[in-house]
C-alpha positions in Angstrom: 63.0 -117.4 -99.8 60.5 -120.1 -98.8 57.3 -119.3 -97.0 57.3 -120.4 -93.3 54.8 -123.2 -93.7 56.6 -124.7 -96.7 59.9 -124.5 -94.8 58.4 -126.4 -91.8 56.9 -129.0 -94.1 60.4 -129.5 -95.6 61.9 -129.9 -92.1 59.4 -132.5 -91.1 59.9 -134.5 -94.3 63.7 -134.4 -93.8 63.2 -135.7 -90.3 60.9 -138.5 -91.5 63.4 -139.6 -94.1 66.2 -139.6 -91.5 64.1 -141.7 -89.1 63.2 -144.1 -91.8 66.8 -144.5 -92.9 67.9 -145.1 -89.3 65.1 -147.6 -88.6 66.1 -149.7 -91.6 69.6 -150.0 -90.3 71.3 -147.2 -92.1 73.2 -144.4 -90.5 76.7 -143.9 -89.1 78.3 -146.5 -87.0 76.1 -149.4 -88.0 78.2 -152.4 -88.9 75.4 -155.0 -89.5 73.0 -156.8 -87.2 75.5 -158.9 -85.3 78.1 -157.0 -83.4 76.5 -153.7 -84.3 77.4 -150.5 -82.6 75.4 -147.3 -82.6 77.2 -144.1 -81.6 74.1 -142.1 -80.7 71.0 -143.6 -79.1 68.9 -140.5 -79.2 67.0 -139.5 -82.3 67.0 -135.8 -82.9 63.7 -134.2 -82.0 62.6 -130.8 -83.2 60.5 -129.1 -80.5 58.6 -126.0 -81.6 57.5 -124.2 -78.4 54.0 -122.8 -78.6 54.4 -120.5 -75.6 56.7 -119.4 -72.9 55.3 -122.0 -70.3 56.2 -124.9 -72.6 59.6 -123.5 -73.3 60.3 -123.1 -69.6 59.2 -126.8 -69.0 61.3 -128.4 -71.8 64.4 -126.2 -71.2 64.3 -125.9 -67.4 67.9 -125.9 -66.1 66.8 -128.0 -63.1 64.8 -130.5 -65.1 65.7 -134.2 -65.1 68.2 -135.1 -67.8 69.8 -138.4 -68.5 73.5 -137.7 -68.8 74.9 -141.3 -69.2 73.3 -144.5 -70.4 74.0 -148.0 -71.8 74.3 -148.6 -75.5 71.2 -148.7 -77.6 71.4 -152.3 -78.8 72.3 -155.4 -76.8 72.3 -159.1 -77.8 72.4 -161.6 -75.0 72.9 -165.4 -74.7 70.0 -167.2 -73.0 70.7 -167.9 -69.4 73.2 -165.0 -69.0 72.7 -161.6 -67.4 71.4 -158.4 -69.0 72.6 -155.2 -67.5 71.4 -151.6 -68.4 72.7 -148.4 -66.8 71.3 -144.9 -66.5 72.5 -141.8 -64.8 70.3 -138.7 -64.4 70.8 -135.2 -63.1 68.4 -132.5 -61.9 67.2 -130.5 -58.9 65.5 -132.1 -57.0 67.3 -135.3 -57.6 65.4 -137.3 -60.3 63.8 -140.7 -59.7 64.5 -143.4 -62.3 61.9 -145.9 -63.4 62.5 -148.9 -65.7 60.0 -150.1 -68.4 59.9 -153.0 -70.8 57.8 -152.6 -73.9 56.1 -149.6 -72.4 55.1 -151.4 -69.1 56.7 -150.5 -65.8 59.0 -153.3 -64.5 58.1 -154.6 -61.0 60.5 -156.5 -58.8 60.7 -160.3 -59.0 63.5 -162.7 -58.1 65.2 -162.5 -61.5 65.0 -158.7 -61.8 66.9 -156.3 -59.7 67.5 -152.5 -59.7 70.4 -151.0 -57.8 70.4 -147.2 -57.2 73.1 -144.8 -56.0 72.3 -141.2 -55.1 75.2 -139.0 -55.8 75.2 -135.6 -54.2 71.9 -133.7 -54.1 71.3 -133.7 -57.9 72.4 -137.0 -59.4 71.0 -140.6 -59.4 72.7 -143.7 -60.8 70.6 -146.8 -61.6 71.5 -150.2 -62.8 68.9 -152.8 -63.9 69.8 -156.5 -64.1 68.0 -159.6 -65.3 69.7 -162.9 -64.4 69.2 -165.5 -65.7 67.6 -164.4 -69.0 65.0 -166.2 -71.1 63.5 -165.6 -74.6 60.7 -163.5 -73.0 63.3 -160.9 -71.9 63.9 -159.8 -75.5 62.3 -156.4 -76.2 62.5 -152.7 -75.8 63.7 -151.4 -72.4 63.5 -147.8 -71.2 64.8 -145.9 -68.2 62.8 -142.8 -67.4 64.2 -140.0 -65.2 61.8 -137.5 -63.8 61.5 -134.7 -61.2 59.0 -131.9 -60.8 60.4 -129.9 -63.8 60.9 -132.5 -66.6 61.0 -136.1 -67.8 63.8 -137.6 -69.9 64.0 -141.2 -71.1 66.4 -143.4 -72.9 65.6 -146.7 -74.7 67.5 -149.9 -75.3 66.6 -152.7 -77.7 67.6 -156.3 -76.8 67.4 -159.6 -78.5 68.8 -163.1 -77.7 71.2 -165.1 -79.7 71.3 -168.8 -79.9 74.8 -170.5 -79.8 75.0 -173.7 -81.8 78.0 -176.0 -81.7 
């Protein structure tokens, strides 16, 4: 039987190898750069709770959780529309905020967010950019939060050039 510290080190190394493999394009469901499809947009995370308070925060049954979201990768044609979708659940109903490359997105005439409250515990949100430019390529994220927890989902996007 392995000592506990050695076992934890082994788990961390396995996770690092898995992340490295996925970042290089390996993993299940990947069919190449163009036309790729990933089946799971969430990287597994091992959370070791240090105390009861942190466990209650991360595993709170009323905490904000994203229950549906767009696919992880999207390639768009310049001048066309980008659309991302997020649905979150929690009590109180979560608020959804959109980010690009880590910076909160603010409204402008080419960027719109539509939200639909559903019942007292669910929020649907759709983010659209129309028309798109080269500057719209990047990493987008929807973040759902309420007073108990925060959950987020990320989406990578890049443009394609069509030549005739």
